N, CA, C and O atoms as CSV, one atom per row, in Angstrom:
chain,resi,resn,atom,element,x,y,z
A,1,MET,N,N,120.789,195.047,216.511
A,1,MET,CA,C,120.086,196.117,217.197
A,1,MET,C,C,118.833,195.536,217.838
A,1,MET,O,O,118.065,194.830,217.184
A,2,THR,N,N,118.632,195.828,219.094
A,2,THR,CA,C,117.457,195.311,219.789
A,2,THR,C,C,116.362,196.351,219.807
A,2,THR,O,O,116.621,197.554,219.775
A,3,THR,N,N,115.140,195.870,219.860
A,3,THR,CA,C,113.986,196.762,219.895
A,3,THR,C,C,113.576,196.978,221.340
A,3,THR,O,O,113.409,196.019,222.092
A,4,THR,N,N,113.416,198.223,221.726
A,4,THR,CA,C,112.924,198.513,223.068
A,4,THR,C,C,111.416,198.652,223.018
A,4,THR,O,O,110.826,198.724,221.941
A,5,LEU,N,N,110.807,198.689,224.164
A,5,LEU,CA,C,109.359,198.824,224.232
A,5,LEU,C,C,108.879,200.158,223.685
A,5,LEU,O,O,107.718,200.278,223.292
A,6,LEU,N,N,109.745,201.159,223.652
A,6,LEU,CA,C,109.325,202.481,223.209
A,6,LEU,C,C,109.333,202.620,221.692
A,6,LEU,O,O,108.690,203.523,221.157
A,7,GLU,N,N,110.045,201.748,220.991
A,7,GLU,CA,C,110.099,201.834,219.539
A,7,GLU,C,C,108.872,201.184,218.926
A,7,GLU,O,O,108.335,200.217,219.467
A,8,ASN,N,N,108.430,201.718,217.798
A,8,ASN,CA,C,107.311,201.117,217.081
A,8,ASN,C,C,107.815,199.911,216.310
A,8,ASN,O,O,108.859,199.987,215.662
A,9,PRO,N,N,107.088,198.791,216.368
A,9,PRO,CA,C,107.502,197.645,215.560
A,9,PRO,C,C,107.299,197.956,214.089
A,9,PRO,O,O,106.490,198.819,213.749
A,10,PRO,N,N,108.024,197.265,213.202
A,10,PRO,CA,C,107.854,197.547,211.771
A,10,PRO,C,C,106.426,197.255,211.341
A,10,PRO,O,O,105.815,196.288,211.797
A,11,ALA,N,N,105.897,198.103,210.456
A,11,ALA,CA,C,104.519,197.927,209.984
A,11,ALA,C,C,104.442,196.696,209.095
A,11,ALA,O,O,105.339,196.424,208.296
A,12,LYS,N,N,103.349,195.959,209.254
A,12,LYS,CA,C,103.130,194.780,208.423
A,12,LYS,C,C,102.683,195.229,207.045
A,12,LYS,O,O,101.943,196.203,206.904
A,13,ALA,N,N,103.137,194.518,206.042
A,13,ALA,CA,C,102.674,194.802,204.683
A,13,ALA,C,C,101.247,194.291,204.565
A,13,ALA,O,O,100.969,193.128,204.855
A,14,VAL,N,N,100.355,195.157,204.144
A,14,VAL,CA,C,98.948,194.791,204.009
A,14,VAL,C,C,98.653,194.563,202.536
A,14,VAL,O,O,98.859,195.440,201.697
A,15,LYS,N,N,98.167,193.365,202.244
A,15,LYS,CA,C,97.842,193.043,200.861
A,15,LYS,C,C,96.507,193.669,200.492
A,15,LYS,O,O,95.569,193.662,201.289
A,16,PRO,N,N,96.423,194.207,199.287
A,16,PRO,CA,C,95.144,194.735,198.828
A,16,PRO,C,C,94.117,193.600,198.702
A,16,PRO,O,O,94.475,192.460,198.405
A,17,LEU,N,N,92.878,193.917,198.923
A,17,LEU,CA,C,91.789,192.955,198.794
A,17,LEU,C,C,91.114,193.126,197.442
A,17,LEU,O,O,91.224,194.177,196.812
A,18,ARG,N,N,90.425,192.097,197.007
A,18,ARG,CA,C,89.611,192.228,195.799
A,18,ARG,C,C,88.300,192.874,196.216
A,18,ARG,O,O,87.629,192.394,197.129
A,19,ILE,N,N,87.940,193.948,195.555
A,19,ILE,CA,C,86.724,194.684,195.889
A,19,ILE,C,C,85.722,194.515,194.753
A,19,ILE,O,O,86.017,194.808,193.594
A,20,SER,N,N,84.538,194.038,195.106
A,20,SER,CA,C,83.485,193.879,194.103
A,20,SER,C,C,82.938,195.249,193.718
A,20,SER,O,O,83.192,196.246,194.393
A,21,SER,N,N,82.195,195.280,192.639
A,21,SER,CA,C,81.574,196.523,192.182
A,21,SER,C,C,80.617,197.074,193.238
A,21,SER,O,O,80.591,198.280,193.484
A,22,ALA,N,N,79.840,196.204,193.856
A,22,ALA,CA,C,78.892,196.646,194.887
A,22,ALA,C,C,79.633,197.197,196.104
A,22,ALA,O,O,79.221,198.210,196.669
A,23,ARG,N,N,80.725,196.540,196.513
A,23,ARG,CA,C,81.502,197.012,197.660
A,23,ARG,C,C,82.156,198.342,197.349
A,23,ARG,O,O,82.187,199.236,198.194
A,24,ARG,N,N,82.687,198.479,196.122
A,24,ARG,CA,C,83.312,199.745,195.708
A,24,ARG,C,C,82.306,200.884,195.791
A,24,ARG,O,O,82.631,201.968,196.276
A,25,THR,N,N,81.089,200.645,195.321
A,25,THR,CA,C,80.046,201.662,195.379
A,25,THR,C,C,79.720,202.021,196.825
A,25,THR,O,O,79.577,203.199,197.151
A,26,ALA,N,N,79.602,201.018,197.695
A,26,ALA,CA,C,79.298,201.265,199.113
A,26,ALA,C,C,80.412,202.075,199.778
A,26,ALA,O,O,80.139,202.971,200.577
A,27,ILE,N,N,81.655,201.762,199.451
A,27,ILE,CA,C,82.791,202.485,200.028
A,27,ILE,C,C,82.775,203.942,199.592
A,27,ILE,O,O,82.918,204.844,200.418
A,28,LEU,N,N,82.601,204.171,198.298
A,28,LEU,CA,C,82.612,205.541,197.799
A,28,LEU,C,C,81.439,206.353,198.346
A,28,LEU,O,O,81.593,207.541,198.633
A,29,LYS,N,N,80.276,205.730,198.491
A,29,LYS,CA,C,79.127,206.428,199.087
A,29,LYS,C,C,79.413,206.777,200.547
A,29,LYS,O,O,79.087,207.871,201.008
A,30,ALA,N,N,80.019,205.844,201.262
A,30,ALA,CA,C,80.333,206.098,202.674
A,30,ALA,C,C,81.338,207.239,202.813
A,30,ALA,O,O,81.224,208.064,203.719
A,31,LEU,N,N,82.312,207.284,201.923
A,31,LEU,CA,C,83.343,208.322,202.002
A,31,LEU,C,C,82.873,209.669,201.482
A,31,LEU,O,O,83.536,210.681,201.711
A,32,ALA,N,N,81.743,209.704,200.787
A,32,ALA,CA,C,81.236,210.961,200.226
A,32,ALA,C,C,80.747,211.920,201.302
A,32,ALA,O,O,80.696,213.128,201.069
A,33,ASP,N,N,80.390,211.411,202.467
A,33,ASP,CA,C,79.922,212.280,203.547
A,33,ASP,C,C,81.131,212.863,204.282
A,33,ASP,O,O,81.983,212.107,204.748
A,34,PRO,N,N,81.223,214.187,204.394
A,34,PRO,CA,C,82.397,214.811,205.024
A,34,PRO,C,C,82.624,214.374,206.475
A,34,PRO,O,O,83.770,214.200,206.891
A,35,ARG,N,N,81.566,214.198,207.239
A,35,ARG,CA,C,81.729,213.775,208.649
A,35,ARG,C,C,82.240,212.335,208.728
A,35,ARG,O,O,83.072,212.018,209.578
A,36,ARG,N,N,81.747,211.468,207.849
A,36,ARG,CA,C,82.231,210.086,207.852
A,36,ARG,C,C,83.692,210.042,207.460
A,36,ARG,O,O,84.474,209.287,208.039
A,37,PHE,N,N,84.065,210.854,206.474
A,37,PHE,CA,C,85.470,210.900,206.059
A,37,PHE,C,C,86.330,211.406,207.214
A,37,PHE,O,O,87.417,210.884,207.460
A,38,GLU,N,N,85.844,212.417,207.917
A,38,GLU,CA,C,86.574,212.948,209.074
A,38,GLU,C,C,86.714,211.887,210.164
A,38,GLU,O,O,87.770,211.766,210.785
A,39,LEU,N,N,85.658,211.128,210.391
A,39,LEU,CA,C,85.706,210.041,211.375
A,39,LEU,C,C,86.732,208.995,210.948
A,39,LEU,O,O,87.511,208.519,211.773
A,40,LEU,N,N,86.737,208.639,209.678
A,40,LEU,CA,C,87.702,207.662,209.174
A,40,LEU,C,C,89.132,208.176,209.354
A,40,LEU,O,O,90.026,207.410,209.715
A,41,GLU,N,N,89.349,209.462,209.104
A,41,GLU,CA,C,90.671,210.061,209.321
A,41,GLU,C,C,91.090,209.949,210.777
A,41,GLU,O,O,92.238,209.619,211.074
A,42,ARG,N,N,90.167,210.221,211.678
A,42,ARG,CA,C,90.477,210.153,213.111
A,42,ARG,C,C,90.823,208.728,213.531
A,42,ARG,O,O,91.730,208.515,214.335
A,43,ILE,N,N,90.104,207.763,212.989
A,43,ILE,CA,C,90.395,206.362,213.294
A,43,ILE,C,C,91.796,206.017,212.789
A,43,ILE,O,O,92.572,205.372,213.494
A,44,ALA,N,N,92.113,206.447,211.572
A,44,ALA,CA,C,93.423,206.159,210.984
A,44,ALA,C,C,94.547,206.812,211.775
A,44,ALA,O,O,95.581,206.188,212.013
A,45,LYS,N,N,94.356,208.049,212.179
A,45,LYS,CA,C,95.404,208.792,212.886
A,45,LYS,C,C,95.590,208.320,214.320
A,45,LYS,O,O,96.639,208.563,214.916
A,46,ALA,N,N,94.587,207.649,214.883
A,46,ALA,CA,C,94.676,207.200,216.273
A,46,ALA,C,C,95.804,206.186,216.452
A,46,ALA,O,O,96.439,206.146,217.505
A,47,GLY,N,N,96.054,205.372,215.436
A,47,GLY,CA,C,97.136,204.407,215.526
A,47,GLY,C,C,96.811,203.175,216.350
A,47,GLY,O,O,97.519,202.172,216.265
A,48,CYS,N,N,95.778,203.233,217.127
A,48,CYS,CA,C,95.308,202.101,217.912
A,48,CYS,C,C,93.784,202.216,217.958
A,48,CYS,O,O,93.237,203.237,217.541
A,49,PRO,N,N,93.095,201.206,218.450
A,49,PRO,CA,C,91.626,201.295,218.446
A,49,PRO,C,C,91.124,202.593,219.090
A,49,PRO,O,O,91.531,202.961,220.192
A,50,LEU,N,N,90.239,203.264,218.377
A,50,LEU,CA,C,89.669,204.529,218.840
A,50,LEU,C,C,88.336,204.245,219.514
A,50,LEU,O,O,87.444,203.649,218.912
A,51,GLY,N,N,88.205,204.667,220.752
A,51,GLY,CA,C,86.946,204.500,221.468
A,51,GLY,C,C,85.899,205.459,220.939
A,51,GLY,O,O,86.218,206.565,220.503
A,52,CYS,N,N,84.657,205.032,220.981
A,52,CYS,CA,C,83.572,205.894,220.499
A,52,CYS,C,C,83.480,207.183,221.297
A,52,CYS,O,O,83.142,208.231,220.748
A,53,ALA,N,N,83.779,207.114,222.588
A,53,ALA,CA,C,83.739,208.329,223.411
A,53,ALA,C,C,84.786,209.330,222.924
A,53,ALA,O,O,84.535,210.535,222.910
A,54,GLN,N,N,85.952,208.836,222.528
A,54,GLN,CA,C,86.997,209.713,221.991
A,54,GLN,C,C,86.550,210.324,220.668
A,54,GLN,O,O,86.757,211.512,220.421
A,55,ALA,N,N,85.944,209.511,219.830
A,55,ALA,CA,C,85.475,209.999,218.529
A,55,ALA,C,C,84.393,211.047,218.724
A,55,ALA,O,O,84.390,212.074,218.045
A,56,LEU,N,N,83.483,210.798,219.640
A,56,LEU,CA,C,82.390,211.736,219.893
A,56,LEU,C,C,82.913,213.065,220.430
A,56,LEU,O,O,82.412,214.127,220.061
A,57,ALA,N,N,83.921,213.005,221.300
A,57,ALA,CA,C,84.501,214.232,221.855
A,57,ALA,C,C,85.194,215.069,220.777
A,57,ALA,O,O,85.277,216.292,220.895
A,58,ALA,N,N,85.687,214.411,219.734
A,58,ALA,CA,C,86.434,215.109,218.694
A,58,ALA,C,C,85.558,215.644,217.570
A,58,ALA,O,O,86.001,216.490,216.794
A,59,LEU,N,N,84.328,215.168,217.471
A,59,LEU,CA,C,83.451,215.571,216.373
A,59,LEU,C,C,82.223,216.319,216.903
A,59,LEU,O,O,81.663,215.930,217.928
A,60,PRO,N,N,81.805,217.371,216.227
A,60,PRO,CA,C,80.626,218.132,216.678
A,60,PRO,C,C,79.316,217.495,216.192
A,60,PRO,O,O,78.559,218.102,215.435
A,61,ILE,N,N,79.068,216.250,216.648
A,61,ILE,CA,C,77.850,215.544,216.250
A,61,ILE,C,C,77.232,214.877,217.475
A,61,ILE,O,O,77.882,214.726,218.510
A,62,SER,N,N,75.984,214.486,217.342
A,62,SER,CA,C,75.287,213.822,218.444
A,62,SER,C,C,75.692,212.346,218.495
A,62,SER,O,O,76.197,211.809,217.509
A,63,PRO,N,N,75.474,211.691,219.633
A,63,PRO,CA,C,75.766,210.261,219.720
A,63,PRO,C,C,75.010,209.439,218.674
A,63,PRO,O,O,75.558,208.486,218.119
A,64,ALA,N,N,73.756,209.803,218.405
A,64,ALA,CA,C,72.972,209.071,217.402
A,64,ALA,C,C,73.581,209.213,216.006
A,64,ALA,O,O,73.613,208.254,215.235
A,65,THR,N,N,74.057,210.406,215.692
A,65,THR,CA,C,74.684,210.634,214.388
A,65,THR,C,C,75.996,209.864,214.285
A,65,THR,O,O,76.295,209.282,213.242
A,66,LEU,N,N,76.781,209.857,215.364
A,66,LEU,CA,C,78.024,209.081,215.377
A,66,LEU,C,C,77.712,207.607,215.147
A,66,LEU,O,O,78.392,206.943,214.364
A,67,SER,N,N,76.705,207.101,215.815
A,67,SER,CA,C,76.307,205.707,215.651
A,67,SER,C,C,75.948,205.401,214.205
A,67,SER,O,O,76.327,204.357,213.675
A,68,HIS,N,N,75.222,206.305,213.570
A,68,HIS,CA,C,74.844,206.134,212.173
A,68,HIS,C,C,76.090,206.097,211.273
A,68,HIS,O,O,76.195,205.243,210.394
A,69,HIS,N,N,77.018,207.014,211.493
A,69,HIS,CA,C,78.227,207.062,210.672
A,69,HIS,C,C,79.073,205.800,210.865
A,69,HIS,O,O,79.627,205.268,209.903
A,70,ILE,N,N,79.168,205.328,212.095
A,70,ILE,CA,C,79.912,204.093,212.364
A,70,ILE,C,C,79.269,202.936,211.622
A,70,ILE,O,O,79.966,202.123,211.015
A,71,LYS,N,N,77.944,202.854,211.665
A,71,LYS,CA,C,77.220,201.784,210.979
A,71,LYS,C,C,77.492,201.826,209.475
A,71,LYS,O,O,77.705,200.784,208.856
A,72,GLU,N,N,77.485,203.012,208.891
A,72,GLU,CA,C,77.733,203.151,207.454
A,72,GLU,C,C,79.163,202.734,207.091
A,72,GLU,O,O,79.368,202.038,206.096
A,73,LEU,N,N,80.142,203.150,207.882
A,73,LEU,CA,C,81.532,202.790,207.611
A,73,LEU,C,C,81.758,201.287,207.796
A,73,LEU,O,O,82.500,200.665,207.037
A,74,GLU,N,N,81.118,200.719,208.802
A,74,GLU,CA,C,81.244,199.279,209.044
A,74,GLU,C,C,80.552,198.481,207.935
A,74,GLU,O,O,81.091,197.478,207.465
A,75,SER,N,N,79.369,198.919,207.518
A,75,SER,CA,C,78.632,198.231,206.456
A,75,SER,C,C,79.393,198.269,205.128
A,75,SER,O,O,79.334,197.324,204.341
A,76,ALA,N,N,80.101,199.360,204.892
A,76,ALA,CA,C,80.896,199.493,203.660
A,76,ALA,C,C,82.172,198.652,203.726
A,76,ALA,O,O,82.846,198.460,202.714
A,77,GLY,N,N,82.499,198.154,204.913
A,77,GLY,CA,C,83.695,197.334,205.065
A,77,GLY,C,C,84.964,198.125,205.300
A,77,GLY,O,O,86.066,197.600,205.139
A,78,LEU,N,N,84.816,199.399,205.684
A,78,LEU,CA,C,85.988,200.245,205.900
A,78,LEU,C,C,86.582,200.111,207.295
A,78,LEU,O,O,87.787,200.286,207.479
A,79,ILE,N,N,85.735,199.799,208.284
A,79,ILE,CA,C,86.219,199.710,209.660
A,79,ILE,C,C,85.726,198.428,210.314
A,79,ILE,O,O,84.752,197.812,209.880
A,80,ASN,N,N,86.426,198.054,211.363
A,80,ASN,CA,C,85.990,196.981,212.254
A,80,ASN,C,C,85.566,197.631,213.555
A,80,ASN,O,O,86.168,198.610,213.996
A,81,VAL,N,N,84.537,197.088,214.162
A,81,VAL,CA,C,84.067,197.575,215.457
A,81,VAL,C,C,84.185,196.425,216.447
A,81,VAL,O,O,83.556,195.379,216.284
A,82,ARG,N,N,84.998,196.632,217.471
A,82,ARG,CA,C,85.154,195.634,218.528
A,82,ARG,C,C,84.315,196.083,219.729
A,82,ARG,O,O,84.481,197.192,220.236
A,83,ARG,N,N,83.435,195.224,220.164
A,83,ARG,CA,C,82.552,195.557,221.271
A,83,ARG,C,C,83.046,194.878,222.545
A,83,ARG,O,O,83.282,193.670,222.569
A,84,GLU,N,N,83.196,195.667,223.590
A,84,GLU,CA,C,83.580,195.156,224.906
A,84,GLU,C,C,82.577,195.703,225.909
A,84,GLU,O,O,82.732,196.816,226.411
A,85,GLY,N,N,81.561,194.921,226.195
A,85,GLY,CA,C,80.494,195.387,227.075
A,85,GLY,C,C,79.775,196.541,226.411
A,85,GLY,O,O,79.301,196.418,225.282
A,86,LYS,N,N,79.694,197.661,227.106
A,86,LYS,CA,C,79.017,198.824,226.523
A,86,LYS,C,C,79.965,199.727,225.737
A,86,LYS,O,O,79.545,200.760,225.215
A,87,PHE,N,N,81.237,199.345,225.649
A,87,PHE,CA,C,82.228,200.147,224.933
A,87,PHE,C,C,82.459,199.582,223.536
A,87,PHE,O,O,82.387,198.372,223.318
A,88,HIS,N,N,82.738,200.480,222.595
A,88,HIS,CA,C,83.022,200.100,221.213
A,88,HIS,C,C,84.341,200.747,220.806
A,88,HIS,O,O,84.612,201.907,221.117
A,89,PHE,N,N,85.160,199.956,220.095
A,89,PHE,CA,C,86.460,200.435,219.655
A,89,PHE,C,C,86.555,200.264,218.143
A,89,PHE,O,O,86.204,199.214,217.605
A,90,LEU,N,N,87.028,201.299,217.469
A,90,LEU,CA,C,87.032,201.369,216.011
A,90,LEU,C,C,88.450,201.266,215.463
A,90,LEU,O,O,89.370,201.917,215.959
A,91,THR,N,N,88.614,200.436,214.429
A,91,THR,CA,C,89.896,200.316,213.733
A,91,THR,C,C,89.635,200.247,212.233
A,91,THR,O,O,88.558,199.842,211.794
A,92,LEU,N,N,90.632,200.648,211.458
A,92,LEU,CA,C,90.538,200.509,210.006
A,92,LEU,C,C,90.603,199.033,209.649
A,92,LEU,O,O,91.292,198.252,210.305
A,93,ARG,N,N,89.896,198.669,208.629
A,93,ARG,CA,C,89.953,197.293,208.134
A,93,ARG,C,C,91.166,197.188,207.217
A,93,ARG,O,O,91.251,197.910,206.225
A,94,PRO,N,N,92.101,196.305,207.532
A,94,PRO,CA,C,93.344,196.213,206.749
A,94,PRO,C,C,93.093,195.892,205.280
A,94,PRO,O,O,92.275,195.034,204.947
A,95,GLY,N,N,93.815,196.600,204.405
A,95,GLY,CA,C,93.808,196.318,202.978
A,95,GLY,C,C,92.735,197.004,202.166
A,95,GLY,O,O,92.864,197.095,200.945
A,96,VAL,N,N,91.676,197.492,202.798
A,96,VAL,CA,C,90.561,198.061,202.040
A,96,VAL,C,C,90.962,199.371,201.369
A,96,VAL,O,O,90.700,199.559,200.181
A,97,LEU,N,N,91.583,200.266,202.101
A,97,LEU,CA,C,91.968,201.552,201.515
A,97,LEU,C,C,93.040,201.367,200.438
A,97,LEU,O,O,93.032,202.079,199.433
A,98,LYS,N,N,93.951,200.431,200.634
A,98,LYS,CA,C,94.975,200.153,199.622
A,98,LYS,C,C,94.314,199.626,198.355
A,98,LYS,O,O,94.706,199.998,197.249
A,99,SER,N,N,93.328,198.774,198.506
A,99,SER,CA,C,92.609,198.240,197.339
A,99,SER,C,C,91.874,199.342,196.595
A,99,SER,O,O,91.879,199.380,195.364
A,100,LEU,N,N,91.246,200.235,197.342
A,100,LEU,CA,C,90.547,201.348,196.718
A,100,LEU,C,C,91.531,202.250,195.981
A,100,LEU,O,O,91.254,202.699,194.869
A,101,THR,N,N,92.662,202.510,196.592
A,101,THR,CA,C,93.704,203.318,195.956
A,101,THR,C,C,94.159,202.674,194.643
A,101,THR,O,O,94.323,203.358,193.632
A,102,ASN,N,N,94.357,201.364,194.667
A,102,ASN,CA,C,94.780,200.658,193.447
A,102,ASN,C,C,93.720,200.776,192.358
A,102,ASN,O,O,94.054,200.973,191.190
A,103,LEU,N,N,92.446,200.656,192.727
A,103,LEU,CA,C,91.363,200.792,191.746
A,103,LEU,C,C,91.354,202.187,191.128
A,103,LEU,O,O,91.189,202.332,189.917
A,104,LEU,N,N,91.531,203.203,191.954
A,104,LEU,CA,C,91.518,204.580,191.459
A,104,LEU,C,C,92.747,204.877,190.601
A,104,LEU,O,O,92.652,205.570,189.588
A,105,GLU,N,N,93.890,204.354,191.009
A,105,GLU,CA,C,95.105,204.575,190.217
A,105,GLU,C,C,95.002,203.912,188.848
A,105,GLU,O,O,95.574,204.406,187.877
A,106,ALA,N,N,94.281,202.803,188.765
A,106,ALA,CA,C,94.112,202.106,187.489
A,106,ALA,C,C,93.308,202.961,186.504
A,106,ALA,O,O,93.399,202.752,185.295
A,107,LEU,N,N,92.529,203.914,187.003
A,107,LEU,CA,C,91.762,204.794,186.135
A,107,LEU,C,C,92.630,205.848,185.465
A,107,LEU,O,O,92.253,206.410,184.437
A,108,ASP,N,N,93.784,206.111,186.045
A,108,ASP,CA,C,94.695,207.133,185.532
A,108,ASP,C,C,95.537,206.528,184.404
A,108,ASP,O,O,96.615,205.981,184.638
A,109,THR,N,N,95.023,206.638,183.186
A,109,THR,CA,C,95.706,206.047,182.044
A,109,THR,C,C,96.505,207.113,181.308
A,109,THR,O,O,96.320,208.313,181.512
A,110,SER,N,N,97.379,206.650,180.467
A,110,SER,CA,C,98.162,207.574,179.638
A,110,SER,C,C,97.247,208.239,178.624
A,110,SER,O,O,96.279,207.631,178.167
A,111,PRO,N,N,97.541,209.470,178.272
A,111,PRO,CA,C,96.707,210.139,177.271
A,111,PRO,C,C,96.864,209.454,175.902
A,111,PRO,O,O,97.902,208.867,175.600
A,112,CYS,N,N,95.833,209.545,175.108
A,112,CYS,CA,C,95.862,208.964,173.760
A,112,CYS,C,C,96.864,209.737,172.897
A,112,CYS,O,O,97.062,210.940,173.064
A,113,ALA,N,N,97.470,209.022,171.993
A,113,ALA,CA,C,98.376,209.688,171.058
A,113,ALA,C,C,97.545,210.522,170.091
A,113,ALA,O,O,96.536,210.054,169.562
A,114,GLU,N,N,97.972,211.749,169.869
A,114,GLU,CA,C,97.222,212.620,168.952
A,114,GLU,C,C,97.396,212.145,167.526
A,114,GLU,O,O,98.454,211.635,167.157
A,115,ARG,N,N,96.369,212.310,166.732
A,115,ARG,CA,C,96.426,211.879,165.317
A,115,ARG,C,C,96.909,212.961,164.438
A,115,ARG,O,O,97.018,212.771,163.227
């Protein structure tokens, strides 16, 4: 079977990263803000680099606030920002969310046996 240009190529398997305690704290703090979480969702759903102008049009926030949220997400290591002249494009950082998911799932232990 041949792949046409219209078909999506198979997704690459993304290996989880090792997350330090400080990085884990930064990630959770960044995700605690509802607007930042919404921005992260929009970046994820875009499927390709999301331009800041697109993000700004979709969120009811000022450009300065968007800039602040982008800085927080980038500092936490959740997103990559590619700069092309005066334009900025946002993508998820591969493996970070999977690593966070693995850390959270590890907290879900079996209940203790009753005595």
